[in-house]
PyMOL Python script that loads the backbone (N, CA, C, O; Angstrom):
from pymol import cmd

cmd.read_pdbstr("""\
ATOM      1  N   UNK A   1      59.532  56.634 109.167  1.00  0.00           N
ATOM      2  CA  UNK A   1      58.355  56.575 110.012  1.00  0.00           C
ATOM      3  C   UNK A   1      57.279  55.850 109.204  1.00  0.00           C
ATOM      4  O   UNK A   1      56.915  56.287 108.112  1.00  0.00           O
ATOM      5  N   UNK A   2      56.787  54.773 109.731  1.00  0.00           N
ATOM      6  CA  UNK A   2      55.745  54.016 109.044  1.00  0.00           C
ATOM      7  C   UNK A   2      54.407  54.275 109.725  1.00  0.00           C
ATOM      8  O   UNK A   2      54.100  53.690 110.764  1.00  0.00           O
ATOM      9  N   UNK A   3      53.623  55.155 109.126  1.00  0.00           N
ATOM     10  CA  UNK A   3      52.293  55.433 109.653  1.00  0.00           C
ATOM     11  C   UNK A   3      51.307  54.457 109.031  1.00  0.00           C
ATOM     12  O   UNK A   3      51.518  53.956 107.926  1.00  0.00           O
ATOM     13  N   UNK A   4      50.223  54.194 109.761  1.00  0.00           N
ATOM     14  CA  UNK A   4      49.184  53.298 109.282  1.00  0.00           C
ATOM     15  C   UNK A   4      47.864  54.054 109.209  1.00  0.00           C
ATOM     16  O   UNK A   4      47.703  55.102 109.835  1.00  0.00           O
ATOM     17  N   UNK A   5      46.929  53.519 108.448  1.00  0.00           N
ATOM     18  CA  UNK A   5      45.599  54.105 108.419  1.00  0.00           C
ATOM     19  C   UNK A   5      45.023  54.129 109.827  1.00  0.00           C
ATOM     20  O   UNK A   5      45.184  53.177 110.592  1.00  0.00           O
ATOM     21  N   UNK A   6      44.356  55.218 110.159  1.00  0.00           N
ATOM     22  CA  UNK A   6      43.719  55.513 111.443  1.00  0.00           C
ATOM     23  C   UNK A   6      44.687  55.975 112.527  1.00  0.00           C
ATOM     24  O   UNK A   6      44.268  56.218 113.659  1.00  0.00           O
ATOM     25  N   UNK A   7      45.990  56.103 112.198  1.00  0.00           N
ATOM     26  CA  UNK A   7      46.931  56.697 113.159  1.00  0.00           C
ATOM     27  C   UNK A   7      46.616  58.184 113.307  1.00  0.00           C
ATOM     28  O   UNK A   7      46.303  58.861 112.327  1.00  0.00           O
ATOM     29  N   UNK A   8      46.703  58.682 114.529  1.00  0.00           N
ATOM     30  CA  UNK A   8      46.600  60.125 114.754  1.00  0.00           C
ATOM     31  C   UNK A   8      47.975  60.736 114.537  1.00  0.00           C
ATOM     32  O   UNK A   8      48.987  60.193 114.980  1.00  0.00           O
ATOM     33  N   UNK A   9      47.998  61.874 113.850  1.00  0.00           N
ATOM     34  CA  UNK A   9      49.256  62.536 113.511  1.00  0.00           C
ATOM     35  C   UNK A   9      49.141  64.036 113.757  1.00  0.00           C
ATOM     36  O   UNK A   9      48.048  64.593 113.851  1.00  0.00           O
ATOM     37  N   UNK A  10      50.303  64.666 113.857  1.00  0.00           N
ATOM     38  CA  UNK A  10      50.392  66.115 114.030  1.00  0.00           C
ATOM     39  C   UNK A  10      51.131  66.682 112.821  1.00  0.00           C
ATOM     40  O   UNK A  10      52.169  66.157 112.418  1.00  0.00           O
ATOM     41  N   UNK A  11      50.593  67.751 112.246  1.00  0.00           N
ATOM     42  CA  UNK A  11      51.269  68.416 111.134  1.00  0.00           C
ATOM     43  C   UNK A  11      52.466  69.193 111.669  1.00  0.00           C
ATOM     44  O   UNK A  11      52.350  69.923 112.654  1.00  0.00           O
ATOM     45  N   UNK A  12      53.608  69.035 111.021  1.00  0.00           N
ATOM     46  CA  UNK A  12      54.822  69.748 111.417  1.00  0.00           C
ATOM     47  C   UNK A  12      55.037  71.008 110.594  1.00  0.00           C
ATOM     48  O   UNK A  12      55.958  71.779 110.863  1.00  0.00           O
ATOM     49  N   UNK A  13      54.176  71.223 109.577  1.00  0.00           N
ATOM     50  CA  UNK A  13      54.241  72.411 108.725  1.00  0.00           C
ATOM     51  C   UNK A  13      52.829  72.877 108.404  1.00  0.00           C
ATOM     52  O   UNK A  13      51.881  72.093 108.453  1.00  0.00           O
ATOM     53  N   UNK A  14      52.699  74.141 108.078  1.00  0.00           N
ATOM     54  CA  UNK A  14      51.426  74.665 107.603  1.00  0.00           C
ATOM     55  C   UNK A  14      51.121  74.104 106.215  1.00  0.00           C
ATOM     56  O   UNK A  14      52.023  73.831 105.422  1.00  0.00           O
ATOM     57  N   UNK A  15      49.831  73.939 105.945  1.00  0.00           N
ATOM     58  CA  UNK A  15      49.352  73.615 104.599  1.00  0.00           C
ATOM     59  C   UNK A  15      48.229  74.605 104.303  1.00  0.00           C
ATOM     60  O   UNK A  15      47.056  74.234 104.304  1.00  0.00           O
ATOM     61  N   UNK A  16      48.594  75.878 104.045  1.00  0.00           N
ATOM     62  CA  UNK A  16      47.590  76.933 103.921  1.00  0.00           C
ATOM     63  C   UNK A  16      46.606  76.720 102.772  1.00  0.00           C
ATOM     64  O   UNK A  16      45.488  77.234 102.814  1.00  0.00           O
ATOM     65  N   UNK A  17      47.006  75.974 101.755  1.00  0.00           N
ATOM     66  CA  UNK A  17      46.106  75.732 100.624  1.00  0.00           C
ATOM     67  C   UNK A  17      44.864  74.941 101.029  1.00  0.00           C
ATOM     68  O   UNK A  17      43.850  74.990 100.332  1.00  0.00           O
ATOM     69  N   UNK A  18      44.928  74.210 102.148  1.00  0.00           N
ATOM     70  CA  UNK A  18      43.768  73.449 102.629  1.00  0.00           C
ATOM     71  C   UNK A  18      43.337  73.868 104.029  1.00  0.00           C
ATOM     72  O   UNK A  18      42.458  73.240 104.620  1.00  0.00           O
ATOM     73  N   UNK A  19      43.949  74.927 104.565  1.00  0.00           N
ATOM     74  CA  UNK A  19      43.536  75.449 105.862  1.00  0.00           C
ATOM     75  C   UNK A  19      44.093  74.726 107.067  1.00  0.00           C
ATOM     76  O   UNK A  19      43.522  74.800 108.155  1.00  0.00           O
ATOM     77  N   UNK A  20      45.204  74.023 106.889  1.00  0.00           N
ATOM     78  CA  UNK A  20      45.828  73.279 107.983  1.00  0.00           C
ATOM     79  C   UNK A  20      47.036  74.044 108.488  1.00  0.00           C
ATOM     80  O   UNK A  20      47.823  74.565 107.698  1.00  0.00           O
ATOM     81  N   UNK A  21      47.186  74.112 109.806  1.00  0.00           N
ATOM     82  CA  UNK A  21      48.312  74.812 110.425  1.00  0.00           C
ATOM     83  C   UNK A  21      49.216  73.832 111.159  1.00  0.00           C
ATOM     84  O   UNK A  21      48.786  72.768 111.603  1.00  0.00           O
ATOM     85  N   UNK A  22      50.467  74.218 111.270  1.00  0.00           N
ATOM     86  CA  UNK A  22      51.415  73.427 112.051  1.00  0.00           C
ATOM     87  C   UNK A  22      50.809  73.186 113.436  1.00  0.00           C
ATOM     88  O   UNK A  22      50.295  74.112 114.062  1.00  0.00           O
ATOM     89  N   UNK A  23      50.872  71.954 113.904  1.00  0.00           N
ATOM     90  CA  UNK A  23      50.316  71.605 115.202  1.00  0.00           C
ATOM     91  C   UNK A  23      48.916  71.027 115.138  1.00  0.00           C
ATOM     92  O   UNK A  23      48.441  70.451 116.116  1.00  0.00           O
ATOM     93  N   UNK A  24      48.239  71.173 113.989  1.00  0.00           N
ATOM     94  CA  UNK A  24      46.909  70.572 113.854  1.00  0.00           C
ATOM     95  C   UNK A  24      47.029  69.052 113.895  1.00  0.00           C
ATOM     96  O   UNK A  24      48.015  68.472 113.440  1.00  0.00           O
ATOM     97  N   UNK A  25      46.005  68.429 114.450  1.00  0.00           N
ATOM     98  CA  UNK A  25      45.969  66.978 114.590  1.00  0.00           C
ATOM     99  C   UNK A  25      45.009  66.412 113.558  1.00  0.00           C
ATOM    100  O   UNK A  25      43.942  66.977 113.315  1.00  0.00           O
ATOM    101  N   UNK A  26      45.388  65.301 112.957  1.00  0.00           N
ATOM    102  CA  UNK A  26      44.525  64.639 111.987  1.00  0.00           C
ATOM    103  C   UNK A  26      44.626  63.135 112.113  1.00  0.00           C
ATOM    104  O   UNK A  26      45.350  62.607 112.957  1.00  0.00           O
ATOM    105  N   UNK A  27      43.882  62.456 111.253  1.00  0.00           N
ATOM    106  CA  UNK A  27      43.865  61.001 111.216  1.00  0.00           C
ATOM    107  C   UNK A  27      44.244  60.553 109.811  1.00  0.00           C
ATOM    108  O   UNK A  27      43.703  61.059 108.827  1.00  0.00           O
ATOM    109  N   UNK A  28      45.171  59.605 109.716  1.00  0.00           N
ATOM    110  CA  UNK A  28      45.575  59.067 108.420  1.00  0.00           C
ATOM    111  C   UNK A  28      44.411  58.239 107.867  1.00  0.00           C
ATOM    112  O   UNK A  28      43.947  57.296 108.508  1.00  0.00           O
ATOM    113  N   UNK A  29      43.949  58.606 106.669  1.00  0.00           N
ATOM    114  CA  UNK A  29      42.849  57.873 106.043  1.00  0.00           C
ATOM    115  C   UNK A  29      43.294  57.072 104.830  1.00  0.00           C
ATOM    116  O   UNK A  29      42.541  56.240 104.323  1.00  0.00           O
ATOM    117  N   UNK A  30      44.519  57.318 104.359  1.00  0.00           N
ATOM    118  CA  UNK A  30      45.063  56.543 103.247  1.00  0.00           C
ATOM    119  C   UNK A  30      46.582  56.639 103.269  1.00  0.00           C
ATOM    120  O   UNK A  30      47.152  57.701 103.519  1.00  0.00           O
ATOM    121  N   UNK A  31      47.225  55.502 103.000  1.00  0.00           N
ATOM    122  CA  UNK A  31      48.688  55.454 102.898  1.00  0.00           C
ATOM    123  C   UNK A  31      49.037  55.119 101.455  1.00  0.00           C
ATOM    124  O   UNK A  31      48.594  54.097 100.930  1.00  0.00           O
ATOM    125  N   UNK A  32      49.828  55.972 100.809  1.00  0.00           N
ATOM    126  CA  UNK A  32      50.255  55.724  99.441  1.00  0.00           C
ATOM    127  C   UNK A  32      51.387  54.697  99.436  1.00  0.00           C
ATOM    128  O   UNK A  32      52.065  54.514 100.446  1.00  0.00           O
ATOM    129  N   UNK A  33      51.593  54.021  98.290  1.00  0.00           N
ATOM    130  CA  UNK A  33      52.650  53.003  98.208  1.00  0.00           C
ATOM    131  C   UNK A  33      54.003  53.527  98.686  1.00  0.00           C
ATOM    132  O   UNK A  33      54.364  54.681  98.455  1.00  0.00           O
ATOM    133  N   UNK A  34      54.723  52.658  99.347  1.00  0.00           N
ATOM    134  CA  UNK A  34      56.066  52.953  99.866  1.00  0.00           C
ATOM    135  C   UNK A  34      56.065  54.108 100.863  1.00  0.00           C
ATOM    136  O   UNK A  34      57.097  54.748 101.064  1.00  0.00           O
ATOM    137  N   UNK A  35      54.907  54.384 101.497  1.00  0.00           N
ATOM    138  CA  UNK A  35      54.799  55.473 102.474  1.00  0.00           C
ATOM    139  C   UNK A  35      55.273  56.808 101.897  1.00  0.00           C
ATOM    140  O   UNK A  35      55.784  57.659 102.626  1.00  0.00           O
ATOM    141  N   UNK A  36      55.097  56.987 100.574  1.00  0.00           N
ATOM    142  CA  UNK A  36      55.541  58.213  99.909  1.00  0.00           C
ATOM    143  C   UNK A  36      54.737  59.422 100.361  1.00  0.00           C
ATOM    144  O   UNK A  36      55.254  60.538 100.410  1.00  0.00           O
ATOM    145  N   UNK A  37      53.471  59.197 100.690  1.00  0.00           N
ATOM    146  CA  UNK A  37      52.599  60.283 101.137  1.00  0.00           C
ATOM    147  C   UNK A  37      51.398  59.675 101.853  1.00  0.00           C
ATOM    148  O   UNK A  37      51.157  58.469 101.816  1.00  0.00           O
ATOM    149  N   UNK A  38      50.658  60.566 102.505  1.00  0.00           N
ATOM    150  CA  UNK A  38      49.500  60.139 103.288  1.00  0.00           C
ATOM    151  C   UNK A  38      48.348  61.098 103.035  1.00  0.00           C
ATOM    152  O   UNK A  38      48.562  62.295 102.843  1.00  0.00           O
ATOM    153  N   UNK A  39      47.123  60.575 103.035  1.00  0.00           N
ATOM    154  CA  UNK A  39      45.936  61.417 103.061  1.00  0.00           C
ATOM    155  C   UNK A  39      45.541  61.516 104.526  1.00  0.00           C
ATOM    156  O   UNK A  39      45.387  60.504 105.209  1.00  0.00           O
ATOM    157  N   UNK A  40      45.378  62.741 104.998  1.00  0.00           N
ATOM    158  CA  UNK A  40      45.077  62.975 106.411  1.00  0.00           C
ATOM    159  C   UNK A  40      43.830  63.833 106.506  1.00  0.00           C
ATOM    160  O   UNK A  40      43.739  64.886 105.874  1.00  0.00           O
ATOM    161  N   UNK A  41      42.862  63.375 107.305  1.00  0.00           N
ATOM    162  CA  UNK A  41      41.650  64.144 107.536  1.00  0.00           C
ATOM    163  C   UNK A  41      41.799  64.897 108.847  1.00  0.00           C
ATOM    164  O   UNK A  41      42.192  64.334 109.869  1.00  0.00           O
ATOM    165  N   UNK A  42      41.475  66.187 108.794  1.00  0.00           N
ATOM    166  CA  UNK A  42      41.561  67.065 109.967  1.00  0.00           C
ATOM    167  C   UNK A  42      40.141  67.493 110.319  1.00  0.00           C
ATOM    168  O   UNK A  42      39.370  67.900 109.451  1.00  0.00           O
ATOM    169  N   UNK A  43      39.808  67.396 111.597  1.00  0.00           N
ATOM    170  CA  UNK A  43      38.464  67.694 112.075  1.00  0.00           C
ATOM    171  C   UNK A  43      38.466  68.895 113.010  1.00  0.00           C
ATOM    172  O   UNK A  43      39.474  69.207 113.644  1.00  0.00           O
ATOM    173  N   UNK A  44      37.303  69.569 113.085  1.00  0.00           N
ATOM    174  CA  UNK A  44      37.104  70.555 114.146  1.00  0.00           C
ATOM    175  C   UNK A  44      36.797  69.784 115.429  1.00  0.00           C
ATOM    176  O   UNK A  44      36.571  68.575 115.386  1.00  0.00           O
ATOM    177  N   UNK A  45      36.787  70.469 116.554  1.00  0.00           N
ATOM    178  CA  UNK A  45      36.497  69.792 117.820  1.00  0.00           C
ATOM    179  C   UNK A  45      35.049  69.317 117.915  1.00  0.00           C
ATOM    180  O   UNK A  45      34.722  68.508 118.783  1.00  0.00           O
ATOM    181  N   UNK A  46      34.185  69.807 117.038  1.00  0.00           N
ATOM    182  CA  UNK A  46      32.802  69.327 117.023  1.00  0.00           C
ATOM    183  C   UNK A  46      32.598  68.183 116.027  1.00  0.00           C
ATOM    184  O   UNK A  46      31.473  67.719 115.842  1.00  0.00           O
ATOM    185  N   UNK A  47      33.674  67.728 115.388  1.00  0.00           N
ATOM    186  CA  UNK A  47      33.623  66.565 114.526  1.00  0.00           C
ATOM    187  C   UNK A  47      33.389  66.835 113.059  1.00  0.00           C
ATOM    188  O   UNK A  47      33.227  65.893 112.284  1.00  0.00           O
ATOM    189  N   UNK A  48      33.365  68.094 112.649  1.00  0.00           N
ATOM    190  CA  UNK A  48      33.211  68.417 111.236  1.00  0.00           C
ATOM    191  C   UNK A  48      34.566  68.348 110.536  1.00  0.00           C
ATOM    192  O   UNK A  48      35.589  68.739 111.099  1.00  0.00           O
ATOM    193  N   UNK A  49      34.561  67.851 109.308  1.00  0.00           N
ATOM    194  CA  UNK A  49      35.807  67.783 108.553  1.00  0.00           C
ATOM    195  C   UNK A  49      36.239  69.189 108.156  1.00  0.00           C
ATOM    196  O   UNK A  49      35.483  69.926 107.523  1.00  0.00           O
ATOM    197  N   UNK A  50      37.457  69.552 108.530  1.00  0.00           N
ATOM    198  CA  UNK A  50      38.041  70.835 108.133  1.00  0.00           C
ATOM    199  C   UNK A  50      38.747  70.684 106.793  1.00  0.00           C
ATOM    200  O   UNK A  50      38.616  71.533 105.911  1.00  0.00           O
ATOM    201  N   UNK A  51      39.497  69.595 106.649  1.00  0.00           N
ATOM    202  CA  UNK A  51      40.280  69.399 105.430  1.00  0.00           C
ATOM    203  C   UNK A  51      40.677  67.943 105.284  1.00  0.00           C
ATOM    204  O   UNK A  51      40.747  67.194 106.259  1.00  0.00           O
ATOM    205  N   UNK A  52      40.931  67.563 104.052  1.00  0.00           N
ATOM    206  CA  UNK A  52      41.612  66.314 103.744  1.00  0.00           C
ATOM    207  C   UNK A  52      42.848  66.721 102.967  1.00  0.00           C
ATOM    208  O   UNK A  52      42.755  67.253 101.861  1.00  0.00           O
ATOM    209  N   UNK A  53      43.998  66.467 103.551  1.00  0.00           N
ATOM    210  CA  UNK A  53      45.256  66.956 102.987  1.00  0.00           C
ATOM    211  C   UNK A  53      46.157  65.796 102.604  1.00  0.00           C
ATOM    212  O   UNK A  53      46.215  64.782 103.299  1.00  0.00           O
ATOM    213  N   UNK A  54      46.860  65.957 101.492  1.00  0.00           N
ATOM    214  CA  UNK A  54      47.917  65.029 101.124  1.00  0.00           C
ATOM    215  C   UNK A  54      49.205  65.558 101.720  1.00  0.00           C
ATOM    216  O   UNK A  54      49.582  66.705 101.480  1.00  0.00           O
ATOM    217  N   UNK A  55      49.878  64.728 102.495  1.00  0.00           N
ATOM    218  CA  UNK A  55      51.085  65.173 103.192  1.00  0.00           C
ATOM    219  C   UNK A  55      52.205  64.151 103.018  1.00  0.00           C
ATOM    220  O   UNK A  55      51.972  62.942 103.026  1.00  0.00           O
ATOM    221  N   UNK A  56      53.410  64.658 102.863  1.00  0.00           N
ATOM    222  CA  UNK A  56      54.584  63.797 102.835  1.00  0.00           C
ATOM    223  C   UNK A  56      54.941  63.403 104.264  1.00  0.00           C
ATOM    224  O   UNK A  56      54.517  64.058 105.217  1.00  0.00           O
ATOM    225  N   UNK A  57      55.704  62.354 104.408  1.00  0.00           N
ATOM    226  CA  UNK A  57      56.085  61.874 105.738  1.00  0.00           C
ATOM    227  C   UNK A  57      56.749  62.965 106.567  1.00  0.00           C
ATOM    228  O   UNK A  57      56.531  63.036 107.776  1.00  0.00           O
ATOM    229  N   UNK A  58      57.552  63.814 105.942  1.00  0.00           N
ATOM    230  CA  UNK A  58      58.246  64.876 106.661  1.00  0.00           C
ATOM    231  C   UNK A  58      57.342  65.989 107.153  1.00  0.00           C
ATOM    232  O   UNK A  58      57.763  66.839 107.938  1.00  0.00           O
ATOM    233  N   UNK A  59      56.094  65.986 106.690  1.00  0.00           N
ATOM    234  CA  UNK A  59      55.134  67.004 107.113  1.00  0.00           C
ATOM    235  C   UNK A  59      54.305  66.558 108.311  1.00  0.00           C
ATOM    236  O   UNK A  59      53.465  67.308 108.808  1.00  0.00           O
ATOM    237  N   UNK A  60      54.544  65.338 108.770  1.00  0.00           N
ATOM    238  CA  UNK A  60      53.748  64.751 109.845  1.00  0.00           C
ATOM    239  C   UNK A  60      54.636  64.116 110.893  1.00  0.00           C
ATOM    240  O   UNK A  60      55.790  63.770 110.638  1.00  0.00           O
ATOM    241  N   UNK A  61      54.070  63.971 112.077  1.00  0.00           N
ATOM    242  CA  UNK A  61      54.715  63.146 113.102  1.00  0.00           C
ATOM    243  C   UNK A  61      53.612  62.441 113.870  1.00  0.00           C
ATOM    244  O   UNK A  61      52.487  62.937 113.945  1.00  0.00           O
ATOM    245  N   UNK A  62      53.927  61.293 114.437  1.00  0.00           N
ATOM    246  CA  UNK A  62      52.917  60.601 115.227  1.00  0.00           C
ATOM    247  C   UNK A  62      52.550  61.422 116.467  1.00  0.00           C
ATOM    248  O   UNK A  62      53.362  62.199 116.969  1.00  0.00           O
ATOM    249  N   UNK A  63      51.344  61.247 116.943  1.00  0.00           N
ATOM    250  CA  UNK A  63      50.930  61.882 118.195  1.00  0.00           C
ATOM    251  C   UNK A  63      51.754  61.268 119.328  1.00  0.00           C
ATOM    252  O   UNK A  63      51.917  60.050 119.397  1.00  0.00           O
ATOM    253  N   UNK A  64      52.265  62.114 120.203  1.00  0.00           N
ATOM    254  CA  UNK A  64      53.062  61.647 121.342  1.00  0.00           C
ATOM    255  C   UNK A  64      52.205  61.582 122.606  1.00  0.00           C
ATOM    256  O   UNK A  64      51.214  62.301 122.730  1.00  0.00           O
ATOM    257  N   UNK A  65      52.580  60.749 123.505  1.00  0.00           N
ATOM    258  CA  UNK A  65      51.873  60.571 124.768  1.00  0.00           C
ATOM    259  C   UNK A  65      51.768  61.870 125.541  1.00  0.00           C
ATOM    260  O   UNK A  65      50.824  62.052 126.310  1.00  0.00           O
ATOM    261  N   UNK A  66      52.707  62.768 125.359  1.00  0.00           N
ATOM    262  CA  UNK A  66      52.740  64.034 126.123  1.00  0.00           C
ATOM    263  C   UNK A  66      52.105  65.201 125.394  1.00  0.00           C
ATOM    264  O   UNK A  66      52.096  66.314 125.918  1.00  0.00           O
ATOM    265  N   UNK A  67      51.569  64.979 124.187  1.00  0.00           N
ATOM    266  CA  UNK A  67      50.929  66.069 123.427  1.00  0.00           C
ATOM    267  C   UNK A  67      49.654  66.518 124.129  1.00  0.00           C
ATOM    268  O   UNK A  67      48.933  65.715 124.722  1.00  0.00           O
ATOM    269  N   UNK A  68      49.393  67.834 124.047  1.00  0.00           N
ATOM    270  CA  UNK A  68      48.196  68.440 124.609  1.00  0.00           C
ATOM    271  C   UNK A  68      47.409  69.043 123.454  1.00  0.00           C
ATOM    272  O   UNK A  68      47.984  69.711 122.594  1.00  0.00           O
ATOM    273  N   UNK A  69      46.101  68.814 123.427  1.00  0.00           N
ATOM    274  CA  UNK A  69      45.246  69.392 122.376  1.00  0.00           C
ATOM    275  C   UNK A  69      44.999  70.846 122.700  1.00  0.00           C
ATOM    276  O   UNK A  69      44.761  71.199 123.854  1.00  0.00           O
ATOM    277  N   UNK A  70      45.054  71.690 121.687  1.00  0.00           N
ATOM    278  CA  UNK A  70      44.789  73.116 121.811  1.00  0.00           C
ATOM    279  C   UNK A  70      43.679  73.461 120.829  1.00  0.00           C
ATOM    280  O   UNK A  70      43.287  72.619 120.022  1.00  0.00           O
ATOM    281  N   UNK A  71      43.175  74.670 120.883  1.00  0.00           N
ATOM    282  CA  UNK A  71      42.114  75.069 119.960  1.00  0.00           C
ATOM    283  C   UNK A  71      42.475  76.350 119.247  1.00  0.00           C
ATOM    284  O   UNK A  71      43.078  77.249 119.834  1.00  0.00           O
ATOM    285  N   UNK A  72      42.104  76.437 117.966  1.00  0.00           N
ATOM    286  CA  UNK A  72      42.242  77.650 117.169  1.00  0.00           C
ATOM    287  C   UNK A  72      41.022  77.694 116.263  1.00  0.00           C
ATOM    288  O   UNK A  72      40.458  76.654 115.923  1.00  0.00           O
ATOM    289  N   UNK A  73      40.627  78.859 115.884  1.00  0.00           N
ATOM    290  CA  UNK A  73      39.500  78.991 114.962  1.00  0.00           C
ATOM    291  C   UNK A  73      39.980  78.744 113.539  1.00  0.00           C
ATOM    292  O   UNK A  73      40.993  79.298 113.112  1.00  0.00           O
ATOM    293  N   UNK A  74      39.258  77.922 112.818  1.00  0.00           N
ATOM    294  CA  UNK A  74      39.609  77.641 111.414  1.00  0.00           C
ATOM    295  C   UNK A  74      39.237  78.857 110.571  1.00  0.00           C
ATOM    296  O   UNK A  74      38.270  79.567 110.846  1.00  0.00           O
ATOM    297  N   UNK A  75      40.019  79.060 109.567  1.00  0.00           N
ATOM    298  CA  UNK A  75      39.656  80.140 108.669  1.00  0.00           C
ATOM    299  C   UNK A  75      40.797  80.893 108.252  1.00  0.00           C
ATOM    300  O   UNK A  75      40.661  81.847 107.486  1.00  0.00           O
TER     301      UNK A  75
END
""", "prot")
cmd.dss("prot")
cmd.show_as("cartoon", "prot")
cmd.util.cbc("prot")
cmd.orient("prot")
């Protein structure tokens, strides 16, 4: 999977160390060489940054046309 900067992605696993849960949506802000990993920024629905997480390709998937946004309280 070749993600690019500014692609919207969905986390496929929890990243509790940074407060990210499976299903959270983020934006790729940096792609490491050879797509080894990605920096992904996750926002609240009001636009505040919740986390910036380093994720491997297997921890993410591209947003699909049929995905529905849901809400959960951060914390």
